[in-house]
All heavy atoms as a GROMACS GRO file, in nm:
protein
  624
    1THR      N    1   2.865   0.157  -0.077
    1THR     CA    2   2.839   0.043   0.009
    1THR      C    3   2.772   0.084   0.140
    1THR      O    4   2.733  -0.002   0.216
    1THR     CB    5   2.969  -0.032   0.041
    1THR    OG1    6   3.058   0.057   0.108
    1THR    CG2    7   3.033  -0.090  -0.082
    2THR      N    8   2.760   0.214   0.166
    2THR     CA    9   2.701   0.258   0.293
    2THR      C   10   2.579   0.347   0.274
    2THR      O   11   2.537   0.414   0.368
    2THR     CB   12   2.804   0.332   0.380
    2THR    OG1   13   2.848   0.448   0.308
    2THR    CG2   14   2.921   0.243   0.415
    3SER      N   15   2.522   0.348   0.153
    3SER     CA   16   2.401   0.429   0.130
    3SER      C   17   2.324   0.372   0.011
    3SER      O   18   2.377   0.292  -0.066
    3SER     CB   19   2.438   0.574   0.102
    3SER     OG   20   2.508   0.586  -0.019
    4PHE      N   21   2.198   0.412   0.000
    4PHE     CA   22   2.119   0.383  -0.118
    4PHE      C   23   2.019   0.496  -0.138
    4PHE      O   24   1.984   0.567  -0.044
    4PHE     CB   25   2.050   0.246  -0.111
    4PHE     CG   26   1.940   0.233  -0.009
    4PHE    CD1   27   1.808   0.261  -0.042
    4PHE    CD2   28   1.968   0.189   0.120
    4PHE    CE1   29   1.706   0.247   0.051
    4PHE    CE2   30   1.868   0.174   0.214
    4PHE     CZ   31   1.736   0.203   0.180
    5THR      N   32   1.976   0.514  -0.263
    5THR     CA   33   1.881   0.618  -0.298
    5THR      C   34   1.761   0.556  -0.368
    5THR      O   35   1.776   0.470  -0.454
    5THR     CB   36   1.945   0.723  -0.392
    5THR    OG1   37   2.058   0.780  -0.326
    5THR    CG2   38   1.846   0.833  -0.428
    6VAL      N   39   1.644   0.601  -0.329
    6VAL     CA   40   1.519   0.562  -0.394
    6VAL      C   41   1.461   0.687  -0.456
    6VAL      O   42   1.453   0.791  -0.390
    6VAL     CB   43   1.420   0.501  -0.293
    6VAL    CG1   44   1.285   0.473  -0.359
    6VAL    CG2   45   1.478   0.374  -0.232
    7SER      N   46   1.424   0.678  -0.584
    7SER     CA   47   1.358   0.792  -0.648
    7SER      C   48   1.229   0.743  -0.714
    7SER      O   49   1.221   0.630  -0.761
    7SER     CB   50   1.450   0.859  -0.750
    7SER     OG   51   1.482   0.770  -0.853
    8TYR      N   52   1.129   0.831  -0.715
    8TYR     CA   53   1.001   0.798  -0.777
    8TYR      C   54   0.925   0.928  -0.802
    8TYR      O   55   0.958   1.033  -0.749
    8TYR     CB   56   0.920   0.702  -0.689
    8TYR     CG   57   0.882   0.755  -0.554
    8TYR    CD1   58   0.759   0.816  -0.533
    8TYR    CD2   59   0.969   0.744  -0.446
    8TYR    CE1   60   0.724   0.864  -0.408
    8TYR    CE2   61   0.935   0.792  -0.321
    8TYR     CZ   62   0.812   0.852  -0.303
    8TYR     OH   63   0.778   0.901  -0.180
    9THR      N   64   0.825   0.918  -0.887
    9THR     CA   65   0.741   1.033  -0.918
    9THR      C   66   0.597   1.005  -0.875
    9THR      O   67   0.554   0.889  -0.868
    9THR     CB   68   0.742   1.067  -1.068
    9THR    OG1   69   0.694   0.954  -1.141
    9THR    CG2   70   0.881   1.102  -1.116
   10THR      N   71   0.525   1.113  -0.846
   10THR     CA   72   0.384   1.104  -0.812
   10THR      C   73   0.307   1.206  -0.895
   10THR      O   74   0.363   1.309  -0.934
   10THR     CB   75   0.360   1.131  -0.662
   10THR    OG1   76   0.420   1.256  -0.626
   10THR    CG2   77   0.422   1.021  -0.577
   11GLN      N   78   0.180   1.179  -0.922
   11GLN     CA   79   0.100   1.273  -0.999
   11GLN      C   80   0.072   1.401  -0.922
   11GLN      O   81   0.074   1.510  -0.976
   11GLN     CB   82  -0.030   1.209  -1.044
   11GLN     CG   83  -0.009   1.104  -1.150
   11GLN     CD   84  -0.140   1.048  -1.202
   11GLN    OE1   85  -0.243   1.060  -1.138
   11GLN    NE2   86  -0.134   0.988  -1.320
   12ALA      N   87   0.047   1.386  -0.792
   12ALA     CA   88   0.021   1.502  -0.706
   12ALA      C   89   0.144   1.527  -0.620
   12ALA      O   90   0.223   1.437  -0.592
   12ALA     CB   91  -0.100   1.476  -0.618
   13SER      N   92   0.161   1.649  -0.575
   13SER     CA   93   0.268   1.682  -0.481
   13SER      C   94   0.231   1.626  -0.344
   13SER      O   95   0.126   1.662  -0.289
   13SER     CB   96   0.288   1.833  -0.472
   13SER     OG   97   0.336   1.882  -0.593
   14VAL      N   98   0.315   1.537  -0.290
   14VAL     CA   99   0.289   1.474  -0.161
   14VAL      C  100   0.419   1.464  -0.082
   14VAL      O  101   0.528   1.472  -0.137
   14VAL     CB  102   0.227   1.333  -0.176
   14VAL    CG1  103   0.090   1.339  -0.241
   14VAL    CG2  104   0.319   1.240  -0.252
   15LEU      N  105   0.405   1.442   0.047
   15LEU     CA  106   0.518   1.413   0.134
   15LEU      C  107   0.562   1.270   0.108
   15LEU      O  108   0.478   1.180   0.097
   15LEU     CB  109   0.476   1.431   0.280
   15LEU     CG  110   0.582   1.406   0.386
   15LEU    CD1  111   0.691   1.513   0.376
   15LEU    CD2  112   0.519   1.408   0.523
   16GLY      N  113   0.693   1.248   0.096
   16GLY     CA  114   0.744   1.114   0.075
   16GLY      C  115   0.849   1.078   0.178
   16GLY      O  116   0.924   1.164   0.225
   17SER      N  117   0.854   0.949   0.215
   17SER     CA  118   0.955   0.903   0.310
   17SER      C  119   0.976   0.754   0.293
   17SER      O  120   0.900   0.686   0.224
   17SER     CB  121   0.911   0.934   0.454
   17SER     OG  122   0.795   0.861   0.488
   18LEU      N  123   1.080   0.704   0.356
   18LEU     CA  124   1.110   0.562   0.360
   18LEU      C  125   1.117   0.517   0.504
   18LEU      O  126   1.180   0.583   0.587
   18LEU     CB  127   1.246   0.530   0.299
   18LEU     CG  128   1.270   0.547   0.152
   18LEU    CD1  129   1.414   0.508   0.119
   18LEU    CD2  130   1.175   0.463   0.071
   19ALA      N  131   1.054   0.405   0.535
   19ALA     CA  132   1.078   0.337   0.661
   19ALA      C  133   1.181   0.229   0.628
   19ALA      O  134   1.166   0.156   0.530
   19ALA     CB  135   0.950   0.275   0.714
   20TYR      N  136   1.289   0.220   0.705
   20TYR     CA  137   1.394   0.124   0.672
   20TYR      C  138   1.460   0.070   0.798
   20TYR      O  139   1.451   0.128   0.906
   20TYR     CB  140   1.499   0.186   0.580
   20TYR     CG  141   1.584   0.291   0.646
   20TYR    CD1  142   1.707   0.259   0.704
   20TYR    CD2  143   1.542   0.424   0.653
   20TYR    CE1  144   1.784   0.356   0.765
   20TYR    CE2  145   1.619   0.520   0.714
   20TYR     CZ  146   1.740   0.486   0.770
   20TYR     OH  147   1.816   0.582   0.832
   21GLY      N  148   1.525  -0.042   0.783
   21GLY     CA  149   1.599  -0.102   0.893
   21GLY      C  150   1.654  -0.238   0.854
   21GLY      O  151   1.631  -0.286   0.742
   22THR      N  152   1.722  -0.302   0.945
   22THR     CA  153   1.782  -0.433   0.918
   22THR      C  154   1.684  -0.547   0.942
   22THR      O  155   1.718  -0.663   0.919
   22THR     CB  156   1.908  -0.454   1.004
   22THR    OG1  157   1.874  -0.438   1.141
   22THR    CG2  158   2.017  -0.356   0.964
   23THR      N  159   1.564  -0.514   0.986
   23THR     CA  160   1.455  -0.612   0.997
   23THR      C  161   1.332  -0.552   0.932
   23THR      O  162   1.327  -0.431   0.906
   23THR     CB  163   1.422  -0.646   1.144
   23THR    OG1  164   1.362  -0.533   1.207
   23THR    CG2  165   1.547  -0.689   1.222
   24SER      N  166   1.232  -0.633   0.908
   24SER     CA  167   1.110  -0.583   0.845
   24SER      C  168   1.026  -0.498   0.940
   24SER      O  169   0.923  -0.446   0.901
   24SER     CB  170   1.028  -0.699   0.789
   24SER     OG  171   0.995  -0.791   0.892
   25ASP      N  172   1.072  -0.481   1.064
   25ASP     CA  173   1.008  -0.387   1.157
   25ASP      C  174   1.061  -0.246   1.136
   25ASP      O  175   1.018  -0.153   1.204
   25ASP     CB  176   1.033  -0.430   1.303
   25ASP     CG  177   0.963  -0.559   1.338
   25ASP    OD1  178   0.860  -0.590   1.274
   25ASP    OD2  179   1.012  -0.630   1.428
   26TYR      N  180   1.160  -0.233   1.047
   26TYR     CA  181   1.222  -0.106   1.008
   26TYR      C  182   1.296  -0.041   1.124
   26TYR      O  183   1.405  -0.081   1.156
   26TYR     CB  184   1.122  -0.011   0.942
   26TYR     CG  185   1.040  -0.077   0.834
   26TYR    CD1  186   0.903  -0.089   0.845
   26TYR    CD2  187   1.101  -0.130   0.722
   26TYR    CE1  188   0.829  -0.150   0.746
   26TYR    CE2  189   1.028  -0.191   0.622
   26TYR     CZ  190   0.892  -0.202   0.635
   26TYR     OH  191   0.818  -0.262   0.537
   27GLY      N  192   1.240   0.062   1.187
   27GLY     CA  193   1.305   0.127   1.299
   27GLY      C  194   1.357   0.267   1.269
   27GLY      O  195   1.380   0.345   1.360
   28SER      N  196   1.377   0.299   1.140
   28SER     CA  197   1.427   0.432   1.103
   28SER      C  198   1.344   0.488   0.988
   28SER      O  199   1.280   0.413   0.914
   28SER     CB  200   1.574   0.424   1.061
   28SER     OG  201   1.654   0.377   1.166
   29VAL      N  202   1.349   0.620   0.974
   29VAL     CA  203   1.275   0.688   0.867
   29VAL      C  204   1.371   0.780   0.793
   29VAL      O  205   1.450   0.852   0.855
   29VAL     CB  206   1.157   0.769   0.924
   29VAL    CG1  207   1.085   0.845   0.812
   29VAL    CG2  208   1.059   0.678   0.996
   30GLY      N  209   1.363   0.779   0.661
   30GLY     CA  210   1.442   0.870   0.577
   30GLY      C  211   1.350   0.960   0.499
   30GLY      O  212   1.245   0.916   0.451
   31PHE      N  213   1.386   1.087   0.488
   31PHE     CA  214   1.305   1.186   0.417
   31PHE      C  215   1.375   1.232   0.290
   31PHE      O  216   1.493   1.206   0.269
   31PHE     CB  217   1.275   1.304   0.509
   31PHE     CG  218   1.190   1.266   0.627
   31PHE    CD1  219   1.248   1.241   0.750
   31PHE    CD2  220   1.053   1.252   0.614
   31PHE    CE1  221   1.170   1.203   0.859
   31PHE    CE2  222   0.974   1.214   0.721
   31PHE     CZ  223   1.033   1.190   0.845
   32ASP      N  224   1.303   1.304   0.208
   32ASP     CA  225   1.355   1.354   0.082
   32ASP      C  226   1.487   1.427   0.104
   32ASP      O  227   1.506   1.494   0.206
   32ASP     CB  228   1.252   1.448   0.018
   32ASP     CG  229   1.284   1.480  -0.126
   32ASP    OD1  230   1.371   1.567  -0.148
   32ASP    OD2  231   1.225   1.418  -0.215
   33ASP      N  232   1.578   1.412   0.008
   33ASP     CA  233   1.710   1.476   0.020
   33ASP      C  234   1.698   1.626   0.045
   33ASP      O  235   1.776   1.683   0.123
   33ASP     CB  236   1.793   1.451  -0.106
   33ASP     CG  237   1.838   1.306  -0.118
   33ASP    OD1  238   1.805   1.224  -0.030
   33ASP    OD2  239   1.905   1.276  -0.217
   34ARG      N  240   1.603   1.691  -0.020
   34ARG     CA  241   1.585   1.837   0.000
   34ARG      C  242   1.544   1.867   0.143
   34ARG      O  243   1.585   1.967   0.201
   34ARG     CB  244   1.483   1.892  -0.099
   34ARG     CG  245   1.534   1.885  -0.243
   34ARG     CD  246   1.423   1.892  -0.342
   34ARG     NE  247   1.351   1.764  -0.343
   34ARG     CZ  248   1.264   1.728  -0.436
   34ARG    NH1  249   1.233   1.811  -0.533
   34ARG    NH2  250   1.207   1.611  -0.432
   35ASP      N  251   1.463   1.780   0.203
   35ASP     CA  252   1.420   1.800   0.341
   35ASP      C  253   1.534   1.779   0.439
   35ASP      O  254   1.541   1.845   0.542
   35ASP     CB  255   1.305   1.705   0.374
   35ASP     CG  256   1.182   1.728   0.288
   35ASP    OD1  257   1.169   1.839   0.230
   35ASP    OD2  258   1.101   1.636   0.276
   36GLN      N  259   1.624   1.686   0.407
   36GLN     CA  260   1.739   1.661   0.494
   36GLN      C  261   1.831   1.782   0.499
   36GLN      O  262   1.892   1.811   0.600
   36GLN     CB  263   1.816   1.539   0.444
   36GLN     CG  264   1.741   1.409   0.457
   36GLN     CD  265   1.814   1.292   0.395
   36GLN    OE1  266   1.937   1.286   0.398
   36GLN    NE2  267   1.741   1.198   0.339
   37LYS      N  268   1.839   1.856   0.389
   37LYS     CA  269   1.927   1.972   0.383
   37LYS      C  270   1.870   2.093   0.455
   37LYS      O  271   1.944   2.171   0.514
   37LYS     CB  272   1.955   2.008   0.237
   37LYS     CG  273   2.042   1.907   0.166
   37LYS     CD  274   2.066   1.945   0.023
   37LYS     CE  275   2.148   1.837  -0.045
   37LYS     NZ  276   2.167   1.863  -0.187
   38ASN      N  277   1.736   2.111   0.449
   38ASN     CA  278   1.679   2.233   0.509
   38ASN      C  279   1.595   2.206   0.634
   38ASN      O  280   1.533   2.297   0.687
   38ASN     CB  281   1.598   2.311   0.405
   38ASN     CG  282   1.480   2.234   0.351
   38ASN    OD1  283   1.428   2.144   0.416
   38ASN    ND2  284   1.436   2.269   0.231
   39ASN      N  285   1.591   2.079   0.682
   39ASN     CA  286   1.515   2.043   0.802
   39ASN      C  287   1.370   2.089   0.797
   39ASN      O  288   1.314   2.134   0.897
   39ASN     CB  289   1.582   2.098   0.929
   39ASN     CG  290   1.702   2.017   0.969
   39ASN    OD1  291   1.711   1.898   0.936
   39ASN    ND2  292   1.795   2.079   1.038
   40ASN      N  293   1.309   2.078   0.679
   40ASN     CA  294   1.170   2.118   0.664
   40ASN      C  295   1.105   2.020   0.568
   40ASN      O  296   1.151   2.003   0.456
   40ASN     CB  297   1.162   2.261   0.610
   40ASN     CG  298   1.022   2.316   0.616
   40ASN    OD1  299   0.937   2.262   0.684
   40ASN    ND2  300   0.999   2.422   0.542
   41ALA      N  301   0.999   1.953   0.610
   41ALA     CA  302   0.931   1.856   0.525
   41ALA      C  303   0.855   1.928   0.415
   41ALA      O  304   0.778   2.021   0.440
   41ALA     CB  305   0.835   1.771   0.608
   42GLY      N  306   0.879   1.886   0.291
   42GLY     CA  307   0.812   1.947   0.177
   42GLY      C  308   0.735   1.844   0.097
   42GLY      O  309   0.753   1.724   0.112
   43VAL      N  310   0.647   1.893   0.011
   43VAL     CA  311   0.571   1.805  -0.077
   43VAL      C  312   0.625   1.823  -0.218
   43VAL      O  313   0.654   1.934  -0.262
   43VAL     CB  314   0.419   1.835  -0.070
   43VAL    CG1  315   0.364   1.799   0.068
   43VAL    CG2  316   0.388   1.980  -0.101
   44TYR      N  317   0.641   1.711  -0.288
   44TYR     CA  318   0.703   1.711  -0.420
   44TYR      C  319   0.634   1.612  -0.512
   44TYR      O  320   0.565   1.520  -0.466
   44TYR     CB  321   0.851   1.670  -0.409
   44TYR     CG  322   0.929   1.748  -0.308
   44TYR    CD1  323   0.960   1.694  -0.183
   44TYR    CD2  324   0.972   1.877  -0.334
   44TYR    CE1  325   1.032   1.765  -0.089
   44TYR    CE2  326   1.045   1.950  -0.241
   44TYR     CZ  327   1.073   1.893  -0.118
   44TYR     OH  328   1.144   1.964  -0.025
   45ASN      N  329   0.656   1.628  -0.643
   45ASN     CA  330   0.615   1.530  -0.742
   45ASN      C  331   0.729   1.434  -0.774
   45ASN      O  332   0.706   1.319  -0.807
   45ASN     CB  333   0.573   1.597  -0.874
   45ASN     CG  334   0.448   1.676  -0.858
   45ASN    OD1  335   0.453   1.794  -0.826
   45ASN    ND2  336   0.334   1.614  -0.881
   46LEU      N  337   0.851   1.482  -0.766
   46LEU     CA  338   0.970   1.402  -0.791
   46LEU      C  339   1.043   1.385  -0.658
   46LEU      O  340   1.081   1.483  -0.594
   46LEU     CB  341   1.060   1.471  -0.894
   46LEU     CG  342   1.185   1.398  -0.936
   46LEU    CD1  343   1.153   1.259  -0.991
   46LEU    CD2  344   1.259   1.479  -1.041
   47HIS      N  345   1.060   1.260  -0.617
   47HIS     CA  346   1.113   1.230  -0.484
   47HIS      C  347   1.248   1.161  -0.496
   47HIS      O  348   1.265   1.068  -0.575
   47HIS     CB  349   1.017   1.137  -0.409
   47HIS     CG  350   0.878   1.192  -0.400
   47HIS    ND1  351   0.836   1.266  -0.293
   47HIS    CD2  352   0.774   1.186  -0.485
   47HIS    CE1  353   0.710   1.302  -0.311
   47HIS    NE2  354   0.670   1.254  -0.429
   48TYR      N  355   1.343   1.207  -0.415
   48TYR     CA  356   1.477   1.146  -0.403
   48TYR      C  357   1.504   1.129  -0.254
   48TYR      O  358   1.512   1.227  -0.180
   48TYR     CB  359   1.586   1.235  -0.460
   48TYR     CG  360   1.584   1.249  -0.609
   48TYR    CD1  361   1.528   1.360  -0.668
   48TYR    CD2  362   1.639   1.151  -0.691
   48TYR    CE1  363   1.525   1.374  -0.805
   48TYR    CE2  364   1.637   1.164  -0.828
   48TYR     CZ  365   1.581   1.276  -0.885
   48TYR     OH  366   1.579   1.289  -1.021
   49ILE      N  367   1.517   1.006  -0.212
   49ILE     CA  368   1.543   0.979  -0.070
   49ILE      C  369   1.670   0.896  -0.060
   49ILE      O  370   1.676   0.784  -0.110
   49ILE     CB  371   1.425   0.905  -0.005
   49ILE    CG1  372   1.296   0.988  -0.021
   49ILE    CG2  373   1.455   0.876   0.142
   49ILE    CD1  374   1.170   0.915   0.018
   50THR      N  375   1.772   0.954   0.001
   50THR     CA  376   1.898   0.885   0.020
   50THR      C  377   1.914   0.849   0.167
   50THR      O  378   1.902   0.935   0.254
   50THR     CB  379   2.017   0.973  -0.026
   50THR    OG1  380   1.998   1.008  -0.163
   50THR    CG2  381   2.149   0.899  -0.009
   51VAL      N  382   1.941   0.723   0.191
   51VAL     CA  383   1.967   0.673   0.326
   51VAL      C  384   2.118   0.653   0.337
   51VAL      O  385   2.177   0.584   0.255
   51VAL     CB  386   1.891   0.542   0.351
   51VAL    CG1  387   1.920   0.490   0.491
   51VAL    CG2  388   1.742   0.561   0.329
   52ARG      N  389   2.178   0.715   0.435
   52ARG     CA  390   2.324   0.715   0.449
   52ARG      C  391   2.369   0.650   0.580
   52ARG      O  392   2.289   0.622   0.667
   52ARG     CB  393   2.375   0.860   0.447
   52ARG     CG  394   2.352   0.930   0.316
   52ARG     CD  395   2.395   1.078   0.324
   52ARG     NE  396   2.386   1.146   0.197
   52ARG     CZ  397   2.274   1.197   0.146
   52ARG    NH1  398   2.162   1.188   0.212
   52ARG    NH2  399   2.276   1.257   0.028
   53ASN      N  400   2.500   0.633   0.589
   53ASN     CA  401   2.565   0.581   0.710
   53ASN      C  402   2.516   0.440   0.747
   53ASN      O  403   2.495   0.410   0.864
   53ASN     CB  404   2.547   0.678   0.828
   53ASN     CG  405   2.603   0.814   0.797
   53ASN    OD1  406   2.712   0.826   0.741
   53ASN    ND2  407   2.529   0.917   0.830
   54LEU      N  408   2.500   0.357   0.646
   54LEU     CA  409   2.458   0.220   0.669
   54LEU      C  410   2.578   0.129   0.688
   54LEU      O  411   2.690   0.165   0.654
   54LEU     CB  412   2.376   0.172   0.548
   54LEU     CG  413   2.252   0.254   0.515
   54LEU    CD1  414   2.186   0.202   0.388
   54LEU    CD2  415   2.154   0.254   0.630
   55GLN      N  416   2.552   0.013   0.742
   55GLN     CA  417   2.658  -0.086   0.761
   55GLN      C  418   2.685  -0.156   0.627
   55GLN      O  419   2.592  -0.202   0.561
   55GLN     CB  420   2.618  -0.190   0.866
   55GLN     CG  421   2.602  -0.132   1.004
   55GLN     CD  422   2.733  -0.074   1.055
   55GLN    OE1  423   2.839  -0.136   1.045
   55GLN    NE2  424   2.726   0.045   1.111
   56PRO      N  425   2.811  -0.166   0.585
   56PRO     CA  426   2.842  -0.236   0.460
   56PRO      C  427   2.802  -0.383   0.466
   56PRO      O  428   2.799  -0.443   0.574
   56PRO     CB  429   2.994  -0.223   0.447
   56PRO     CG  430   3.036  -0.120   0.544
   56PRO     CD  431   2.930  -0.113   0.651
   57GLU      N  432   2.771  -0.438   0.349
   57GLU     CA  433   2.739  -0.580   0.336
   57GLU      C  434   2.629  -0.624   0.432
   57GLU      O  435   2.634  -0.733   0.489
   57GLU     CB  436   2.865  -0.665   0.353
   57GLU     CG  437   2.971  -0.633   0.249
   57GLU     CD  438   3.093  -0.719   0.262
   57GLU    OE1  439   3.083  -0.835   0.306
   57GLU    OE2  440   3.203  -0.668   0.227
   58THR      N  441   2.529  -0.537   0.450
   58THR     CA  442   2.417  -0.565   0.540
   58THR      C  443   2.287  -0.553   0.461
   58THR      O  444   2.270  -0.458   0.385
   58THR     CB  445   2.416  -0.465   0.657
   58THR    OG1  446   2.540  -0.477   0.727
   58THR    CG2  447   2.301  -0.492   0.753
   59LEU      N  448   2.197  -0.647   0.479
   59LEU     CA  449   2.067  -0.643   0.414
   59LEU      C  450   1.976  -0.544   0.487
   59LEU      O  451   1.964  -0.550   0.610
   59LEU     CB  452   2.003  -0.782   0.415
   59LEU     CG  453   1.865  -0.794   0.353
   59LEU    CD1  454   1.871  -0.764   0.203
   59LEU    CD2  455   1.809  -0.933   0.377
   60TYR      N  456   1.918  -0.453   0.410
   60TYR     CA  457   1.822  -0.356   0.465
   60TYR      C  458   1.687  -0.376   0.400
   60TYR      O  459   1.677  -0.409   0.281
   60TYR     CB  460   1.869  -0.212   0.442
   60TYR     CG  461   1.978  -0.171   0.538
   60TYR    CD1  462   2.111  -0.198   0.510
   60TYR    CD2  463   1.947  -0.108   0.657
   60TYR    CE1  464   2.212  -0.162   0.598
   60TYR    CE2  465   2.046  -0.072   0.746
   60TYR     CZ  466   2.178  -0.099   0.716
   60TYR     OH  467   2.276  -0.065   0.805
   61PHE      N  468   1.582  -0.358   0.479
   61PHE     CA  469   1.444  -0.365   0.432
   61PHE      C  470   1.388  -0.224   0.431
   61PHE      O  471   1.423  -0.143   0.517
   61PHE     CB  472   1.361  -0.450   0.528
   61PHE     CG  473   1.409  -0.592   0.539
   61PHE    CD1  474   1.505  -0.628   0.633
   61PHE    CD2  475   1.359  -0.690   0.455
   61PHE    CE1  476   1.551  -0.758   0.643
   61PHE    CE2  477   1.403  -0.821   0.464
   61PHE     CZ  478   1.499  -0.855   0.559
   62PHE      N  479   1.299  -0.194   0.334
   62PHE     CA  480   1.236  -0.064   0.334
   62PHE      C  481   1.099  -0.067   0.269
   62PHE      O  482   1.067  -0.155   0.189
   62PHE     CB  483   1.325   0.042   0.268
   62PHE     CG  484   1.343   0.030   0.120
   62PHE    CD1  485   1.260   0.099   0.032
   62PHE    CD2  486   1.445  -0.047   0.068
   62PHE    CE1  487   1.279   0.090  -0.105
   62PHE    CE2  488   1.465  -0.057  -0.069
   62PHE     CZ  489   1.381   0.012  -0.156
   63ALA      N  490   1.018   0.030   0.308
   63ALA     CA  491   0.886   0.054   0.250
   63ALA      C  492   0.879   0.202   0.215
   63ALA      O  493   0.936   0.286   0.285
   63ALA     CB  494   0.776   0.018   0.348
   64ILE      N  495   0.810   0.233   0.107
   64ILE     CA  496   0.795   0.372   0.062
   64ILE      C  497   0.661   0.424   0.111
   64ILE      O  498   0.557   0.360   0.088
   64ILE     CB  499   0.801   0.379  -0.092
   64ILE    CG1  500   0.935   0.328  -0.143
   64ILE    CG2  501   0.772   0.521  -0.140
   64ILE    CD1  502   0.939   0.304  -0.293
   65THR      N  503   0.663   0.538   0.177
   65THR     CA  504   0.540   0.606   0.214
   65THR      C  505   0.529   0.731   0.128
   65THR      O  506   0.618   0.815   0.128
   65THR     CB  507   0.539   0.644   0.363
   65THR    OG1  508   0.555   0.525   0.440
   65THR    CG2  509   0.408   0.712   0.400
   66SER      N  510   0.420   0.739   0.053
   66SER     CA  511   0.399   0.850  -0.039
   66SER      C  512   0.259   0.903  -0.015
   66SER      O  513   0.160   0.832  -0.042
   66SER     CB  514   0.416   0.802  -0.183
   66SER     OG  515   0.416   0.910  -0.272
   67GLY      N  516   0.252   1.024   0.040
   67GLY     CA  517   0.120   1.075   0.081
   67GLY      C  518   0.068   0.988   0.194
   67GLY      O  519   0.137   0.964   0.292
   68LYS      N  520  -0.052   0.935   0.177
   68LYS     CA  521  -0.114   0.849   0.280
   68LYS      C  522  -0.093   0.701   0.252
   68LYS      O  523  -0.135   0.616   0.330
   68LYS     CB  524  -0.263   0.878   0.288
   68LYS     CG  525  -0.295   1.018   0.335
   68LYS     CD  526  -0.444   1.041   0.340
   68LYS     CE  527  -0.474   1.184   0.382
   68LYS     NZ  528  -0.616   1.212   0.385
   69ASP      N  529  -0.028   0.668   0.140
   69ASP     CA  530  -0.014   0.528   0.098
   69ASP      C  531   0.126   0.474   0.127
   69ASP      O  532   0.225   0.546   0.117
   69ASP     CB  533  -0.041   0.515  -0.052
   69ASP     CG  534  -0.182   0.556  -0.089
   69ASP    OD1  535  -0.276   0.518  -0.015
   69ASP    OD2  536  -0.199   0.626  -0.191
   70THR      N  537   0.132   0.345   0.160
   70THR     CA  538   0.259   0.276   0.180
   70THR      C  539   0.273   0.172   0.069
   70THR      O  540   0.179   0.098   0.041
   70THR     CB  541   0.264   0.208   0.318
   70THR    OG1  542   0.253   0.309   0.418
   70THR    CG2  543   0.393   0.131   0.338
   71TYR      N  544   0.391   0.168   0.009
   71TYR     CA  545   0.417   0.077  -0.102
   71TYR      C  546   0.522  -0.026  -0.064
   71TYR      O  547   0.626   0.008  -0.008
   71TYR     CB  548   0.464   0.156  -0.225
   71TYR     CG  549   0.356   0.248  -0.275
   71TYR    CD1  550   0.348   0.379  -0.230
   71TYR    CD2  551   0.260   0.201  -0.364
   71TYR    CE1  552   0.247   0.463  -0.275
   71TYR    CE2  553   0.158   0.285  -0.409
   71TYR     CZ  554   0.153   0.415  -0.364
   71TYR     OH  555   0.053   0.497  -0.407
   72LEU      N  556   0.489  -0.151  -0.095
   72LEU     CA  557   0.577  -0.264  -0.070
   72LEU      C  558   0.603  -0.335  -0.202
   72LEU      O  559   0.544  -0.301  -0.305
   72LEU     CB  560   0.512  -0.360   0.029
   72LEU     CG  561   0.481  -0.303   0.168
   72LEU    CD1  562   0.390  -0.396   0.244
   72LEU    CD2  563   0.609  -0.276   0.243
   73HIS      N  564   0.687  -0.436  -0.198
   73HIS     CA  565   0.717  -0.518  -0.316
   73HIS      C  566   0.636  -0.647  -0.307
   73HIS      O  567   0.672  -0.737  -0.231
   73HIS     CB  568   0.866  -0.547  -0.323
   73HIS     CG  569   0.905  -0.630  -0.439
   73HIS    ND1  570   0.892  -0.587  -0.569
   73HIS    CD2  571   0.956  -0.755  -0.446
   73HIS    CE1  572   0.934  -0.681  -0.650
   73HIS    NE2  573   0.974  -0.784  -0.578
   74ASN      N  574   0.524  -0.654  -0.379
   74ASN     CA  575   0.436  -0.771  -0.375
   74ASN      C  576   0.397  -0.808  -0.232
   74ASN      O  577   0.399  -0.924  -0.194
   74ASN     CB  578   0.501  -0.891  -0.445
   74ASN     CG  579   0.519  -0.867  -0.593
   74ASN    OD1  580   0.434  -0.806  -0.658
   74ASN    ND2  581   0.629  -0.914  -0.647
   75GLY      N  582   0.367  -0.707  -0.151
   75GLY     CA  583   0.322  -0.730  -0.014
   75GLY      C  584   0.433  -0.748   0.089
   75GLY      O  585   0.406  -0.762   0.207
   76ALA      N  586   0.557  -0.746   0.045
   76ALA     CA  587   0.672  -0.761   0.136
   76ALA      C  588   0.761  -0.638   0.124
   76ALA      O  589   0.758  -0.569   0.023
   76ALA     CB  590   0.751  -0.888   0.100
   77PRO      N  591   0.841  -0.610   0.227
   77PRO     CA  592   0.932  -0.495   0.217
   77PRO      C  593   1.029  -0.512   0.101
   77PRO      O  594   1.068  -0.622   0.065
   77PRO     CB  595   1.008  -0.498   0.350
   77PRO     CG  596   0.923  -0.579   0.442
   77PRO     CD  597   0.852  -0.677   0.357
   78PHE      N  598   1.067  -0.398   0.041
   78PHE     CA  599   1.177  -0.399  -0.056
   78PHE      C  600   1.304  -0.435   0.019
   78PHE      O  601   1.314  -0.415   0.140
   78PHE     CB  602   1.194  -0.260  -0.119
   78PHE     CG  603   1.080  -0.217  -0.206
   78PHE    CD1  604   0.980  -0.137  -0.155
   78PHE    CD2  605   1.074  -0.255  -0.340
   78PHE    CE1  606   0.875  -0.095  -0.235
   78PHE    CE2  607   0.970  -0.214  -0.420
   78PHE     CZ  608   0.869  -0.133  -0.368
   79GLN      N  609   1.402  -0.488  -0.053
   79GLN     CA  610   1.529  -0.524   0.009
   79GLN      C  611   1.644  -0.467  -0.073
   79GLN      O  612   1.638  -0.462  -0.196
   79GLN     CB  613   1.546  -0.676   0.014
   79GLN     CG  614   1.443  -0.745   0.098
   79GLN     CD  615   1.465  -0.895   0.102
   79GLN    OE1  616   1.575  -0.944   0.078
   79GLN    NE2  617   1.361  -0.969   0.133
   80VAL      N  618   1.746  -0.423  -0.002
   80VAL     CA  619   1.866  -0.374  -0.067
   80VAL      C  620   1.986  -0.413   0.015
   80VAL      O  621   1.977  -0.426   0.136
   80VAL     CB  622   1.860  -0.221  -0.089
   80VAL    CG1  623   1.856  -0.147   0.043
   80VAL    CG2  624   1.972  -0.172  -0.175
   0.00000   0.00000   0.00000
């Protein structure tokens, strides 16, 4: 109830991140789980990004940044 994980694959090894927050203006950034452990941004084909320490029963918005591209859900932020 206080975290979520987004995973995805890319054809090329790229830097991946999530912009997230309680509004569509986001406000926070989450990086790949491996980067969170070693404090070093890496490029990967398989991405796992876990956002932790969230407020329970709260709607969060997020967008995926993969390489130079940002991905939304039909033009709007994803919601969880």
